N, CA, C and O atoms as a CHARMM CRD file, in Angstrom:
* protein
*
  316
    1    1 MET  N     86.35500 177.31200-109.05800 PROA 1      0.00000
    2    1 MET  CA    85.02400 178.31000-108.55300 PROA 1      0.00000
    3    1 MET  C     84.50900 178.85700-110.06000 PROA 1      0.00000
    4    1 MET  O     85.19200 179.13200-111.04700 PROA 1      0.00000
    5    2 SER  N     83.05700 178.91200-109.87300 PROA 2      0.00000
    6    2 SER  CA    82.64300 179.46300-111.29600 PROA 2      0.00000
    7    2 SER  C     82.71100 180.81600-111.00700 PROA 2      0.00000
    8    2 SER  O     82.99300 181.40700-109.96500 PROA 2      0.00000
    9    3 LYS  N     82.27100 181.36700-112.58300 PROA 3      0.00000
   10    3 LYS  CA    82.38900 183.06600-112.31100 PROA 3      0.00000
   11    3 LYS  C     80.80600 183.19400-112.08900 PROA 3      0.00000
   12    3 LYS  O     79.90800 182.81900-112.84300 PROA 3      0.00000
   13    4 GLN  N     80.71000 183.87200-110.75400 PROA 4      0.00000
   14    4 GLN  CA    79.21500 184.00500-110.15500 PROA 4      0.00000
   15    4 GLN  C     79.34900 184.50300-108.96600 PROA 4      0.00000
   16    4 GLN  O     80.10300 184.04000-108.11100 PROA 4      0.00000
   17    5 CYS  N     78.50700 185.64400-108.80800 PROA 5      0.00000
   18    5 CYS  CA    78.47300 186.74100-107.82700 PROA 5      0.00000
   19    5 CYS  C     77.75000 185.91800-106.35700 PROA 5      0.00000
   20    5 CYS  O     76.59200 185.51100-106.25800 PROA 5      0.00000
   21    6 GLN  N     78.83300 185.84700-105.33400 PROA 6      0.00000
   22    6 GLN  CA    78.38600 185.27800-104.21100 PROA 6      0.00000
   23    6 GLN  C     77.36000 185.83800-103.62600 PROA 6      0.00000
   24    6 GLN  O     76.57400 185.12200-103.00500 PROA 6      0.00000
   25    7 ILE  N     77.20100 186.97600-103.69300 PROA 7      0.00000
   26    7 ILE  CA    75.95000 187.61300-103.04700 PROA 7      0.00000
   27    7 ILE  C     74.74600 187.89500-103.89300 PROA 7      0.00000
   28    7 ILE  O     73.63200 187.88200-103.37000 PROA 7      0.00000
   29    8 LEU  N     74.90500 188.15500-105.19800 PROA 8      0.00000
   30    8 LEU  CA    73.47200 188.05200-106.27400 PROA 8      0.00000
   31    8 LEU  C     73.53600 187.20600-106.81600 PROA 8      0.00000
   32    8 LEU  O     72.61900 187.22800-107.63700 PROA 8      0.00000
   33    9 GLY  N     74.28700 186.06900-106.93700 PROA 9      0.00000
   34    9 GLY  CA    74.50800 184.82900-108.11900 PROA 9      0.00000
   35    9 GLY  C     74.26200 185.38800-109.46400 PROA 9      0.00000
   36    9 GLY  O     73.31300 184.96300-110.12200 PROA 9      0.00000
   37   10 THR  N     75.09900 186.37300-109.95400 PROA 10     0.00000
   38   10 THR  CA    74.87200 187.04600-111.16400 PROA 10     0.00000
   39   10 THR  C     75.88500 186.19200-111.97300 PROA 10     0.00000
   40   10 THR  O     76.95500 186.06600-111.37600 PROA 10     0.00000
   41   11 HSD  N     75.83400 185.68600-112.96100 PROA 11     0.00000
   42   11 HSD  CA    76.64400 184.95000-113.81000 PROA 11     0.00000
   43   11 HSD  C     76.53400 185.31500-115.09000 PROA 11     0.00000
   44   11 HSD  O     75.65700 186.10000-115.45000 PROA 11     0.00000
   45   12 ALA  N     77.54400 184.70700-116.03900 PROA 12     0.00000
   46   12 ALA  CA    77.41300 185.07600-117.18100 PROA 12     0.00000
   47   12 ALA  C     76.20100 184.88100-118.39000 PROA 12     0.00000
   48   12 ALA  O     75.53400 183.88400-118.66800 PROA 12     0.00000
   49   13 SER  N     76.20200 185.71300-118.74900 PROA 13     0.00000
   50   13 SER  CA    74.87200 185.56300-120.00200 PROA 13     0.00000
   51   13 SER  C     75.17300 185.36800-121.63500 PROA 13     0.00000
   52   13 SER  O     76.28000 185.53100-122.14700 PROA 13     0.00000
   53   14 THR  N     74.02400 185.00500-122.30500 PROA 14     0.00000
   54   14 THR  CA    75.10400 184.92200-123.77700 PROA 14     0.00000
   55   14 THR  C     73.73900 185.64300-124.68000 PROA 14     0.00000
   56   14 THR  O     72.61400 185.95800-124.29200 PROA 14     0.00000
   57   15 GLY  N     74.32000 185.72700-125.88400 PROA 15     0.00000
   58   15 GLY  CA    74.00500 187.03700-127.01500 PROA 15     0.00000
   59   15 GLY  C     75.02000 186.66000-128.07800 PROA 15     0.00000
   60   15 GLY  O     75.84400 185.74700-128.12900 PROA 15     0.00000
   61   16 ASN  N     74.77800 187.42600-128.72800 PROA 16     0.00000
   62   16 ASN  CA    74.91600 187.41100-130.33400 PROA 16     0.00000
   63   16 ASN  C     75.97200 188.58400-130.62000 PROA 16     0.00000
   64   16 ASN  O     75.70400 189.76900-130.42700 PROA 16     0.00000
   65   17 ARG  N     76.99900 188.19600-131.02400 PROA 17     0.00000
   66   17 ARG  CA    78.23100 189.00600-131.55600 PROA 17     0.00000
   67   17 ARG  C     77.74300 189.44000-132.86800 PROA 17     0.00000
   68   17 ARG  O     77.47300 188.54900-133.67400 PROA 17     0.00000
   69   18 VAL  N     77.55500 190.90000-133.28100 PROA 18     0.00000
   70   18 VAL  CA    77.04300 191.05700-134.68900 PROA 18     0.00000
   71   18 VAL  C     77.87600 191.82900-135.54100 PROA 18     0.00000
   72   18 VAL  O     78.21000 192.95300-135.16700 PROA 18     0.00000
   73   19 SER  N     78.32000 191.30800-136.81700 PROA 19     0.00000
   74   19 SER  CA    79.31600 191.81000-137.67900 PROA 19     0.00000
   75   19 SER  C     78.86200 192.85400-138.51100 PROA 19     0.00000
   76   19 SER  O     77.63900 192.79700-138.64300 PROA 19     0.00000
   77   20 HSD  N     79.39500 193.79600-139.12800 PROA 20     0.00000
   78   20 HSD  CA    78.78200 194.77800-139.58400 PROA 20     0.00000
   79   20 HSD  C     78.01400 194.18200-141.14400 PROA 20     0.00000
   80   20 HSD  O     77.42000 194.87000-141.97400 PROA 20     0.00000
   81   21 SER  N     78.23600 192.90600-141.17200 PROA 21     0.00000
   82   21 SER  CA    77.20600 192.32000-142.45000 PROA 21     0.00000
   83   21 SER  C     76.27100 191.53800-141.81600 PROA 21     0.00000
   84   21 SER  O     75.69200 190.54700-142.26100 PROA 21     0.00000
   85   22 HSD  N     76.15200 192.14800-140.56800 PROA 22     0.00000
   86   22 HSD  CA    74.82200 191.39100-139.53500 PROA 22     0.00000
   87   22 HSD  C     74.84800 189.66300-139.71200 PROA 22     0.00000
   88   22 HSD  O     73.83200 189.04900-140.04000 PROA 22     0.00000
   89   23 ARG  N     76.12300 189.00900-139.45100 PROA 23     0.00000
   90   23 ARG  CA    76.60200 187.85400-139.14100 PROA 23     0.00000
   91   23 ARG  C     76.20900 187.70500-137.80700 PROA 23     0.00000
   92   23 ARG  O     76.29700 188.68800-137.07100 PROA 23     0.00000
   93   24 LYS  N     75.67300 186.34700-137.25100 PROA 24     0.00000
   94   24 LYS  CA    75.40300 186.54400-135.97000 PROA 24     0.00000
   95   24 LYS  C     76.32400 185.46300-135.17800 PROA 24     0.00000
   96   24 LYS  O     76.20600 184.34200-135.67300 PROA 24     0.00000
   97   25 THR  N     77.10700 185.51600-134.20100 PROA 25     0.00000
   98   25 THR  CA    77.80500 184.13100-133.62600 PROA 25     0.00000
   99   25 THR  C     77.66100 184.56800-132.44500 PROA 25     0.00000
  100   25 THR  O     77.64400 185.78200-132.24100 PROA 25     0.00000
  101   26 LYS  N     77.52500 183.63900-131.41500 PROA 26     0.00000
  102   26 LYS  CA    77.40800 183.42100-130.25400 PROA 26     0.00000
  103   26 LYS  C     78.64400 184.06500-129.37300 PROA 26     0.00000
  104   26 LYS  O     79.80300 183.78300-129.67600 PROA 26     0.00000
  105   27 ARG  N     78.30600 185.05700-128.12300 PROA 27     0.00000
  106   27 ARG  CA    78.97700 184.98700-127.37500 PROA 27     0.00000
  107   27 ARG  C     78.62200 185.10200-126.01800 PROA 27     0.00000
  108   27 ARG  O     77.46500 184.82400-125.70300 PROA 27     0.00000
  109   28 THR  N     79.53100 185.51200-125.05500 PROA 28     0.00000
  110   28 THR  CA    79.35200 185.21900-123.57700 PROA 28     0.00000
  111   28 THR  C     79.51200 186.84200-123.10600 PROA 28     0.00000
  112   28 THR  O     80.39400 187.50100-123.65500 PROA 28     0.00000
  113   29 PHE  N     78.53000 187.56000-121.94400 PROA 29     0.00000
  114   29 PHE  CA    78.51600 188.62200-121.53800 PROA 29     0.00000
  115   29 PHE  C     79.30600 188.50400-120.51000 PROA 29     0.00000
  116   29 PHE  O     78.55500 187.93500-119.71700 PROA 29     0.00000
  117   30 SER  N     80.47600 188.67200-119.87400 PROA 30     0.00000
  118   30 SER  CA    80.78000 188.38000-118.37100 PROA 30     0.00000
  119   30 SER  C     80.57800 189.49600-117.54600 PROA 30     0.00000
  120   30 SER  O     80.65200 190.67000-117.90700 PROA 30     0.00000
  121   31 PRO  N     80.18600 188.86200-115.83900 PROA 31     0.00000
  122   31 PRO  CA    79.96800 189.94600-115.11800 PROA 31     0.00000
  123   31 PRO  C     81.04100 190.53500-114.26300 PROA 31     0.00000
  124   31 PRO  O     81.93900 189.77000-113.91000 PROA 31     0.00000
  125   32 ASN  N     81.07800 191.68800-113.90600 PROA 32     0.00000
  126   32 ASN  CA    81.96500 192.44900-113.43800 PROA 32     0.00000
  127   32 ASN  C     82.63500 191.82000-112.14200 PROA 32     0.00000
  128   32 ASN  O     82.51900 192.56500-111.16900 PROA 32     0.00000
  129   33 LEU  N     83.20100 190.82100-111.93000 PROA 33     0.00000
  130   33 LEU  CA    83.47800 190.10900-110.87500 PROA 33     0.00000
  131   33 LEU  C     84.93800 190.85400-110.15900 PROA 33     0.00000
  132   33 LEU  O     85.90100 191.19700-110.84400 PROA 33     0.00000
  133   34 GLN  N     84.85400 191.02200-108.55500 PROA 34     0.00000
  134   34 GLN  CA    85.93900 191.13000-108.41600 PROA 34     0.00000
  135   34 GLN  C     86.24500 190.45400-107.03500 PROA 34     0.00000
  136   34 GLN  O     85.43900 190.08500-106.18100 PROA 34     0.00000
  137   35 THR  N     87.76000 190.37800-107.03200 PROA 35     0.00000
  138   35 THR  CA    87.58200 189.41800-105.04300 PROA 35     0.00000
  139   35 THR  C     88.02500 190.18100-103.90900 PROA 35     0.00000
  140   35 THR  O     89.02800 190.89000-103.99100 PROA 35     0.00000
  141   36 LYS  N     87.29800 190.07800-102.77900 PROA 36     0.00000
  142   36 LYS  CA    86.97300 191.26800-102.30500 PROA 36     0.00000
  143   36 LYS  C     87.42300 190.95800-100.80600 PROA 36     0.00000
  144   36 LYS  O     86.63700 190.19100-100.25000 PROA 36     0.00000
  145   37 ARG  N     88.54600 191.38800 -99.98000 PROA 37     0.00000
  146   37 ARG  CA    88.15200 191.03800 -98.52100 PROA 37     0.00000
  147   37 ARG  C     87.59500 191.92300 -97.67600 PROA 37     0.00000
  148   37 ARG  O     87.88100 193.10600 -97.86000 PROA 37     0.00000
  149   38 TYR  N     86.85500 191.63400 -96.77700 PROA 38     0.00000
  150   38 TYR  CA    85.96700 191.88800 -95.61300 PROA 38     0.00000
  151   38 TYR  C     86.10100 191.52700 -94.48700 PROA 38     0.00000
  152   38 TYR  O     86.12200 190.30800 -94.32000 PROA 38     0.00000
  153   39 TRP  N     86.21400 192.23600 -93.52700 PROA 39     0.00000
  154   39 TRP  CA    86.02000 192.14900 -92.16700 PROA 39     0.00000
  155   39 TRP  C     85.08900 192.04600 -91.76800 PROA 39     0.00000
  156   39 TRP  O     84.39100 193.05900 -91.82700 PROA 39     0.00000
  157   40 ALA  N     84.36100 190.56700 -90.99500 PROA 40     0.00000
  158   40 ALA  CA    83.54500 190.16400 -90.66400 PROA 40     0.00000
  159   40 ALA  C     83.65600 190.42400 -88.80700 PROA 40     0.00000
  160   40 ALA  O     84.30200 189.62200 -88.13300 PROA 40     0.00000
  161   41 PRO  N     83.04200 191.46200 -88.24600 PROA 41     0.00000
  162   41 PRO  CA    83.08500 191.41100 -86.78700 PROA 41     0.00000
  163   41 PRO  C     82.68900 190.26500 -85.91600 PROA 41     0.00000
  164   41 PRO  O     83.30400 189.81200 -84.95100 PROA 41     0.00000
  165   42 SER  N     81.30100 189.79000 -86.54000 PROA 42     0.00000
  166   42 SER  CA    80.81700 188.59000 -86.31400 PROA 42     0.00000
  167   42 SER  C     81.55800 187.47100 -85.89300 PROA 42     0.00000
  168   42 SER  O     81.45700 186.89500 -84.81000 PROA 42     0.00000
  169   43 LEU  N     82.47700 187.14700 -87.03700 PROA 43     0.00000
  170   43 LEU  CA    83.36600 185.99600 -87.29200 PROA 43     0.00000
  171   43 LEU  C     84.65600 186.53000 -86.07500 PROA 43     0.00000
  172   43 LEU  O     84.98400 185.76100 -85.17100 PROA 43     0.00000
  173   44 GLY  N     85.18600 187.69600 -86.19700 PROA 44     0.00000
  174   44 GLY  CA    86.52400 187.84800 -85.77900 PROA 44     0.00000
  175   44 GLY  C     87.76400 187.73100 -86.69000 PROA 44     0.00000
  176   44 GLY  O     88.91900 187.48200 -86.34500 PROA 44     0.00000
  177   45 ARG  N     87.14500 188.02900 -88.27200 PROA 45     0.00000
  178   45 ARG  CA    88.28700 187.39100 -88.98200 PROA 45     0.00000
  179   45 ARG  C     87.99600 188.16800 -90.32700 PROA 45     0.00000
  180   45 ARG  O     86.95900 188.81300 -90.48100 PROA 45     0.00000
  181   46 ASN  N     88.90500 188.07100 -91.21600 PROA 46     0.00000
  182   46 ASN  CA    88.88200 188.67600 -92.60500 PROA 46     0.00000
  183   46 ASN  C     87.94400 187.30100 -93.39400 PROA 46     0.00000
  184   46 ASN  O     87.95600 186.11900 -93.04900 PROA 46     0.00000
  185   47 VAL  N     87.16600 187.94200 -94.54800 PROA 47     0.00000
  186   47 VAL  CA    86.11600 186.98800 -95.09200 PROA 47     0.00000
  187   47 VAL  C     86.38300 187.71700 -96.78700 PROA 47     0.00000
  188   47 VAL  O     86.35200 188.90800 -97.09900 PROA 47     0.00000
  189   48 THR  N     86.64700 186.48700 -97.67500 PROA 48     0.00000
  190   48 THR  CA    87.23100 186.96400 -98.77700 PROA 48     0.00000
  191   48 THR  C     86.00400 186.36900 -99.60900 PROA 48     0.00000
  192   48 THR  O     85.61500 185.23500 -99.32600 PROA 48     0.00000
  193   49 LEU  N     85.33900 187.14600-100.69700 PROA 49     0.00000
  194   49 LEU  CA    84.31000 186.90300-101.36600 PROA 49     0.00000
  195   49 LEU  C     84.65600 187.16500-103.06700 PROA 49     0.00000
  196   49 LEU  O     85.36300 188.13100-103.35600 PROA 49     0.00000
  197   50 THR  N     84.20400 186.39500-104.00300 PROA 50     0.00000
  198   50 THR  CA    84.07100 186.92500-105.03100 PROA 50     0.00000
  199   50 THR  C     82.65900 187.23200-105.53600 PROA 50     0.00000
  200   50 THR  O     81.80800 186.38500-105.80700 PROA 50     0.00000
  201   51 VAL  N     82.50000 188.84700-105.64600 PROA 51     0.00000
  202   51 VAL  CA    81.32700 189.53700-105.91900 PROA 51     0.00000
  203   51 VAL  C     81.38200 190.58500-106.92200 PROA 51     0.00000
  204   51 VAL  O     82.38500 191.29500-106.98400 PROA 51     0.00000
  205   52 SER  N     80.11100 190.80300-107.95100 PROA 52     0.00000
  206   52 SER  CA    79.91500 192.22100-108.65500 PROA 52     0.00000
  207   52 SER  C     80.42200 193.18100-107.92200 PROA 52     0.00000
  208   52 SER  O     80.76500 193.10900-106.74200 PROA 52     0.00000
  209   53 VAL  N     80.47400 194.20200-108.72500 PROA 53     0.00000
  210   53 VAL  CA    80.34400 195.68300-108.18700 PROA 53     0.00000
  211   53 VAL  C     79.19200 196.07800-107.54200 PROA 53     0.00000
  212   53 VAL  O     79.28500 196.79400-106.54600 PROA 53     0.00000
  213   54 LYS  N     77.78500 195.61000-108.08700 PROA 54     0.00000
  214   54 LYS  CA    76.40500 195.96600-107.44200 PROA 54     0.00000
  215   54 LYS  C     76.19100 195.00700-106.68900 PROA 54     0.00000
  216   54 LYS  O     75.09500 195.09500-106.13600 PROA 54     0.00000
  217   55 GLY  N     76.93400 193.87500-106.35500 PROA 55     0.00000
  218   55 GLY  CA    77.26700 193.09300-104.89100 PROA 55     0.00000
  219   55 GLY  C     77.70600 193.78000-103.98200 PROA 55     0.00000
  220   55 GLY  O     77.12600 193.68300-102.90100 PROA 55     0.00000
  221   56 MET  N     79.03900 194.84300-104.11200 PROA 56     0.00000
  222   56 MET  CA    79.60400 195.35600-103.09200 PROA 56     0.00000
  223   56 MET  C     79.04900 196.66900-102.64700 PROA 56     0.00000
  224   56 MET  O     79.26300 197.25300-101.58500 PROA 56     0.00000
  225   57 LYS  N     78.25800 197.04600-103.70500 PROA 57     0.00000
  226   57 LYS  CA    76.81700 197.91800-103.21600 PROA 57     0.00000
  227   57 LYS  C     75.82300 197.51100-102.39300 PROA 57     0.00000
  228   57 LYS  O     75.10000 198.32900-101.82400 PROA 57     0.00000
  229   58 THR  N     75.70700 196.38900-102.26800 PROA 58     0.00000
  230   58 THR  CA    74.63600 195.71200-101.67200 PROA 58     0.00000
  231   58 THR  C     75.08200 195.30100-100.16300 PROA 58     0.00000
  232   58 THR  O     74.33900 195.16400 -99.19100 PROA 58     0.00000
  233   59 ILE  N     76.42500 195.15000-100.22400 PROA 59     0.00000
  234   59 ILE  CA    76.99500 194.80500 -99.05400 PROA 59     0.00000
  235   59 ILE  C     76.96300 196.03800 -98.19400 PROA 59     0.00000
  236   59 ILE  O     76.44700 196.07100 -97.07700 PROA 59     0.00000
  237   60 ASP  N     77.65100 197.22100 -98.89600 PROA 60     0.00000
  238   60 ASP  CA    78.01700 198.25400 -98.40000 PROA 60     0.00000
  239   60 ASP  C     76.35800 198.81100 -97.89000 PROA 60     0.00000
  240   60 ASP  O     76.16700 199.29000 -96.77200 PROA 60     0.00000
  241   61 ARG  N     75.57200 198.69000 -98.62800 PROA 61     0.00000
  242   61 ARG  CA    73.85100 198.88000 -97.62300 PROA 61     0.00000
  243   61 ARG  C     73.32100 198.16600 -96.91200 PROA 61     0.00000
  244   61 ARG  O     72.38200 198.70100 -96.32300 PROA 61     0.00000
  245   62 ILE  N     73.54400 196.82900 -96.60100 PROA 62     0.00000
  246   62 ILE  CA    72.89000 195.80000 -95.69700 PROA 62     0.00000
  247   62 ILE  C     73.86000 195.45100 -94.66000 PROA 62     0.00000
  248   62 ILE  O     73.40100 194.83700 -93.69700 PROA 62     0.00000
  249   63 GLY  N     75.27000 195.75400 -94.66500 PROA 63     0.00000
  250   63 GLY  CA    76.27500 195.28900 -94.23700 PROA 63     0.00000
  251   63 GLY  C     76.66700 194.01600 -94.21100 PROA 63     0.00000
  252   63 GLY  O     75.71900 193.24700 -94.36900 PROA 63     0.00000
  253   64 ILE  N     78.01100 193.34700 -94.03000 PROA 64     0.00000
  254   64 ILE  CA    78.55400 192.34900 -94.11300 PROA 64     0.00000
  255   64 ILE  C     78.00400 191.12400 -93.27800 PROA 64     0.00000
  256   64 ILE  O     78.32700 189.99700 -93.65200 PROA 64     0.00000
  257   65 ASP  N     77.42600 191.23300 -92.48900 PROA 65     0.00000
  258   65 ASP  CA    77.02500 190.11800 -91.62200 PROA 65     0.00000
  259   65 ASP  C     75.87500 189.74500 -92.15800 PROA 65     0.00000
  260   65 ASP  O     75.81800 188.53200 -92.35800 PROA 65     0.00000
  261   66 ALA  N     74.88900 190.38200 -92.47800 PROA 66     0.00000
  262   66 ALA  CA    73.47500 190.45000 -92.99600 PROA 66     0.00000
  263   66 ALA  C     74.03100 189.39700 -94.30200 PROA 66     0.00000
  264   66 ALA  O     73.73600 188.20400 -94.37800 PROA 66     0.00000
  265   67 ALA  N     75.03500 190.26800 -95.44300 PROA 67     0.00000
  266   67 ALA  CA    75.13500 189.55200 -96.41200 PROA 67     0.00000
  267   67 ALA  C     75.71500 188.43500 -96.12500 PROA 67     0.00000
  268   67 ALA  O     75.38900 187.64500 -97.01100 PROA 67     0.00000
  269   68 LEU  N     76.61200 187.76900 -95.13800 PROA 68     0.00000
  270   68 LEU  CA    76.96200 186.55200 -94.76000 PROA 68     0.00000
  271   68 LEU  C     75.98000 185.57200 -94.28500 PROA 68     0.00000
  272   68 LEU  O     76.03400 184.35300 -94.44800 PROA 68     0.00000
  273   69 THR  N     74.99300 186.30900 -93.62200 PROA 69     0.00000
  274   69 THR  CA    73.53400 185.45300 -92.99900 PROA 69     0.00000
  275   69 THR  C     73.03500 185.13800 -94.82500 PROA 69     0.00000
  276   69 THR  O     72.88400 183.94900 -95.10700 PROA 69     0.00000
  277   70 ARG  N     72.85600 185.94000 -95.70900 PROA 70     0.00000
  278   70 ARG  CA    72.52500 185.48600 -97.06200 PROA 70     0.00000
  279   70 ARG  C     72.82300 184.40700 -97.80300 PROA 70     0.00000
  280   70 ARG  O     72.09700 183.55300 -98.31200 PROA 70     0.00000
  281   71 ILE  N     74.26200 184.59100 -97.79600 PROA 71     0.00000
  282   71 ILE  CA    75.06500 183.46600 -98.53000 PROA 71     0.00000
  283   71 ILE  C     74.61200 182.32500 -97.84300 PROA 71     0.00000
  284   71 ILE  O     73.81400 181.55200 -98.37400 PROA 71     0.00000
  285   72 ARG  N     75.22300 182.08600 -96.26700 PROA 72     0.00000
  286   72 ARG  CA    74.70400 180.74400 -95.36500 PROA 72     0.00000
  287   72 ARG  C     73.06900 180.42400 -95.91400 PROA 72     0.00000
  288   72 ARG  O     72.87900 179.21700 -96.06600 PROA 72     0.00000
  289   73 ARG  N     72.10800 181.12400 -96.16900 PROA 73     0.00000
  290   73 ARG  CA    70.92300 181.02200 -96.09700 PROA 73     0.00000
  291   73 ARG  C     70.70600 180.45700 -97.69100 PROA 73     0.00000
  292   73 ARG  O     69.91600 179.51900 -97.79900 PROA 73     0.00000
  293   74 ASP  N     71.24600 180.88000 -98.73400 PROA 74     0.00000
  294   74 ASP  CA    71.39500 180.23300 -99.86700 PROA 74     0.00000
  295   74 ASP  C     71.80600 179.19100-100.42800 PROA 74     0.00000
  296   74 ASP  O     71.29100 178.58500-101.36800 PROA 74     0.00000
  297   75 GLN  N     72.76100 178.95900 -99.85000 PROA 75     0.00000
  298   75 GLN  CA    73.41100 177.47000 -99.67200 PROA 75     0.00000
  299   75 GLN  C     73.06300 176.37000 -98.93400 PROA 75     0.00000
  300   75 GLN  O     73.47600 175.24300 -99.20900 PROA 75     0.00000
  301   76 ASP  N     72.35600 176.60600 -98.04500 PROA 76     0.00000
  302   76 ASP  CA    71.44900 176.07800 -97.47600 PROA 76     0.00000
  303   76 ASP  C     69.97000 175.49100 -98.29800 PROA 76     0.00000
  304   76 ASP  O     69.56000 174.33100 -98.29200 PROA 76     0.00000
  305   77 ILE  N     69.50000 176.38900 -98.81300 PROA 77     0.00000
  306   77 ILE  CA    68.34900 176.03700 -99.80300 PROA 77     0.00000
  307   77 ILE  C     69.09800 175.15700-100.91300 PROA 77     0.00000
  308   77 ILE  O     69.02200 173.94100-101.08700 PROA 77     0.00000
  309   78 ASN  N     69.66900 175.88900-101.44900 PROA 78     0.00000
  310   78 ASN  CA    70.75400 174.44100-102.55800 PROA 78     0.00000
  311   78 ASN  C     70.73600 173.14200-102.12500 PROA 78     0.00000
  312   78 ASN  O     70.38600 172.27300-102.92400 PROA 78     0.00000
  313   79 ARG  N     71.05800 172.84200-100.97700 PROA 79     0.00000
  314   79 ARG  CA    71.22500 171.42900-100.66800 PROA 79     0.00000
  315   79 ARG  C     69.97900 170.52400-100.52200 PROA 79     0.00000
  316   79 ARG  O     70.11100 169.32900-100.26100 PROA 79     0.00000
């Protein structure tokens, strides 16, 4: 699985590492991803998601059922 949030789609971005002498080399900025289990009452089971911390706050705000609906909708669009 890629290093990407399943709710928001946040993924690694690139930039420059700048030394004291201002030489620039490429680097990546990784998102703060966590593996979290949620109880989904509509499914009657636990669901394991790889989400960023901002994604966790989104799930807390909209609810797990709405978040799962959003994931399914995004997967259908990408097919």
